[in-house]
BAZAKE-110706 format. One record per atom (N, C-alpha, C, O): x negated, y, z negated. Coordinates in nm, 2 decimals, padded with zeros to 4 digits. Example, Ala and Ser with C-alpha at 12.3 -4.5 7.8 and 13.67 -1.06 7.14 Angstrom:
REM BAZAKE-110706
      c1      c2      c3
  -01.32  -00.57  -00.78
  -01.23  -00.45  -00.78
  -01.32  -00.33  -00.78
  -01.42  -00.33  -00.85
  -01.28  -00.22  -00.71
  -01.37  -00.11  -00.71
  -01.29   00.00  -00.79
  -01.34   00.11  -00.80
//
This chain:
REM BAZAKE-110706
      c1      c2      c3
   00.01  -01.99  -01.85
  -00.09  -01.93  -01.93
  -00.03  -01.80  -01.99
   00.03  -01.72  -01.92
  -00.06  -01.78  -02.12
  -00.01  -01.66  -02.18
  -00.13  -01.56  -02.19
  -00.24  -01.59  -02.15
  -00.10  -01.45  -02.25
  -00.21  -01.34  -02.26
  -00.33  -01.39  -02.34
  -00.44  -01.35  -02.31
  -00.31  -01.46  -02.45
  -00.42  -01.51  -02.53
  -00.51  -01.60  -02.45
  -00.63  -01.59  -02.46
  -00.46  -01.69  -02.37
  -00.54  -01.78  -02.29
  -00.62  -01.70  -02.19
  -00.74  -01.73  -02.16
  -00.56  -01.60  -02.12
  -00.63  -01.52  -02.03
  -00.74  -01.44  -02.09
  -00.85  -01.43  -02.04
  -00.72  -01.39  -02.21
  -00.82  -01.32  -02.29
  -00.94  -01.41  -02.32
  -01.05  -01.37  -02.31
  -00.91  -01.53  -02.36
  -01.02  -01.63  -02.40
  -01.10  -01.66  -02.28
  -01.22  -01.66  -02.28
  -01.04  -01.69  -02.17
  -01.11  -01.72  -02.04
  -01.19  -01.60  -02.00
  -01.31  -01.62  -01.95
  -01.14  -01.48  -02.01
  -01.21  -01.36  -01.97
  -01.34  -01.34  -02.06
  -01.44  -01.31  -02.01
  -01.32  -01.36  -02.19
  -01.44  -01.34  -02.28
  -01.54  -01.44  -02.25
  -01.66  -01.41  -02.25
  -01.51  -01.57  -02.23
  -01.60  -01.67  -02.20
  -01.67  -01.65  -02.07
  -01.79  -01.67  -02.06
  -01.60  -01.60  -01.97
  -01.66  -01.57  -01.84
  -01.76  -01.45  -01.85
  -01.87  -01.46  -01.80
  -01.72  -01.35  -01.93
  -01.81  -01.23  -01.94
  -01.94  -01.28  -02.02
  -02.05  -01.23  -01.99
  -01.92  -01.36  -02.12
  -02.04  -01.41  -02.20
  -02.13  -01.49  -02.11
  -02.25  -01.47  -02.12
  -02.07  -01.58  -02.03
  -02.16  -01.66  -01.94
  -02.23  -01.58  -01.84
  -02.35  -01.60  -01.82
  -02.16  -01.48  -01.78
  -02.23  -01.39  -01.68
  -02.34  -01.31  -01.75
  -02.44  -01.29  -01.69
  -02.31  -01.27  -01.87
  -02.41  -01.19  -01.95
  -02.54  -01.27  -01.98
  -02.65  -01.22  -01.96
  -02.52  -01.40  -02.02
  -02.63  -01.48  -02.05
  -02.71  -01.51  -01.92
  -02.84  -01.51  -01.93
  -02.65  -01.54  -01.82
  -02.71  -01.57  -01.69
  -02.79  -01.44  -01.64
  -02.91  -01.45  -01.60
  -02.73  -01.33  -01.65
  -02.80  -01.20  -01.62
  -02.92  -01.18  -01.70
  -03.02  -01.13  -01.65
  -02.91  -01.20  -01.83
  -03.02  -01.18  -01.92
  -03.13  -01.28  -01.89
  -03.25  -01.23  -01.89
  -03.10  -01.40  -01.86
  -03.21  -01.50  -01.82
  -03.28  -01.46  -01.69
  -03.40  -01.47  -01.68
  -03.20  -01.41  -01.60
  -03.26  -01.36  -01.47
  -03.35  -01.24  -01.49
  -03.46  -01.23  -01.44
  -03.30  -01.15  -01.58
  -03.38  -01.03  -01.61
  -03.51  -01.06  -01.67
  -03.61  -01.01  -01.64
  -03.51  -01.16  -01.77
  -03.63  -01.20  -01.84
  -03.72  -01.27  -01.74
  -03.85  -01.25  -01.75
  -03.67  -01.35  -01.65
  -03.75  -01.42  -01.55
  -03.82  -01.32  -01.46
  -03.94  -01.33  -01.43
  -03.75  -01.21  -01.41
  -03.80  -01.11  -01.33
  -03.91  -01.03  -01.40
  -04.01  -01.00  -01.34
  -03.89  -01.00  -01.52
  -03.98  -00.92  -01.60
  -04.10  -01.00  -01.65
  -04.19  -00.94  -01.71
  -04.10  -01.13  -01.63
  -04.20  -01.22  -01.68
  -04.21  -01.24  -01.83
  -04.31  -01.27  -01.89
  -04.09  -01.23  -01.89
  -04.09  -01.25  -02.03
  -04.02  -01.39  -02.07
  -03.98  -01.41  -02.19
  -04.02  -01.48  -01.98
  -03.96  -01.61  -02.00
  -04.05  -01.69  -02.08
  -04.17  -01.66  -02.11
  -04.01  -01.80  -02.12
  -04.09  -01.90  -02.20
  -04.17  -01.99  -02.11
  -04.11  -02.08  -02.06
  -04.28  -01.96  -02.09
  -04.39  -02.03  -02.03
  -04.37  -02.10  -01.90
  -04.34  -02.22  -01.90
  -04.38  -02.03  -01.80
  -04.40  -02.08  -01.66
  -04.54  -02.05  -01.62
  -04.56  -02.04  -01.50
  -04.62  -02.04  -01.68
  -04.73  -01.97  -01.73
  -04.80  -01.87  -01.63
  -04.87  -01.91  -01.54
  -04.76  -01.75  -01.66
  -04.81  -01.64  -01.58
  -04.91  -01.57  -01.66
  -04.97  -01.48  -01.59
  -04.95  -01.57  -01.76
  -04.94  -01.60  -01.89
  -04.94  -01.47  -01.98
  -05.02  -01.39  -01.96
  -04.84  -01.47  -02.06
  -04.82  -01.34  -02.14
  -04.87  -01.37  -02.28
  -04.84  -01.29  -02.37
  -04.96  -01.46  -02.30
  -05.02  -01.49  -02.43
  -04.93  -01.57  -02.53
  -04.95  -01.55  -02.65
  -04.85  -01.65  -02.47
  -04.76  -01.73  -02.56
  -04.85  -01.83  -02.64
  -04.95  -01.89  -02.58
  -04.82  -01.85  -02.76
  -04.91  -01.94  -02.85
  -04.89  -02.09  -02.83
  -04.97  -02.17  -02.86
  -04.77  -02.12  -02.77
  -04.74  -02.26  -02.75
  -04.80  -02.32  -02.62
  -04.79  -02.44  -02.60
  -04.85  -02.24  -02.54
  -04.89  -02.29  -02.40
  -05.04  -02.33  -02.40
  -05.12  -02.25  -02.45
  -05.07  -02.45  -02.35
  -05.20  -02.49  -02.35
  -05.29  -02.41  -02.25
  -05.41  -02.39  -02.28
  -05.23  -02.35  -02.15
  -05.31  -02.27  -02.05
  -05.35  -02.14  -02.12
  -05.45  -02.08  -02.09
  -05.27  -02.09  -02.21
  -05.30  -01.96  -02.28
  -05.40  -01.99  -02.39
  -05.49  -01.90  -02.42
  -05.40  -02.10  -02.46
  -05.48  -02.12  -02.57
  -05.63  -02.15  -02.53
  -05.72  -02.12  -02.60
  -05.65  -02.20  -02.41
  -05.78  -02.23  -02.36
  -05.87  -02.11  -02.35
  -05.99  -02.11  -02.38
  -05.81  -02.00  -02.30
  -05.89  -01.88  -02.28
  -05.92  -01.79  -02.40
  -06.00  -01.70  -02.39
  -05.85  -01.82  -02.51
  -05.87  -01.74  -02.63
  -05.98  -01.79  -02.71
  -06.00  -01.91  -02.73
  -06.05  -01.69  -02.77
  -06.16  -01.72  -02.86
  -06.12  -01.73  -03.01
  -06.03  -01.64  -03.04
  -06.16  -01.81  -03.08
  -06.13  -01.82  -03.22
  -06.22  -01.73  -03.30
  -06.35  -01.74  -03.28
  -06.17  -01.66  -03.40
  -06.26  -01.57  -03.48
  -06.29  -01.64  -03.61
  -06.36  -01.58  -03.69
//
């Protein structure tokens, strides 16, 4: 492995860890896409039932 290969592996690893960390952060903060806690997402059937139409 030369320096370029090591740099590519390092960048991919940092990106993967960053994405996983971001997903965990969003899950903890309750900002994920519909496990329905419900933050008012428009695509969720559980959220749409409680809203009144104007």
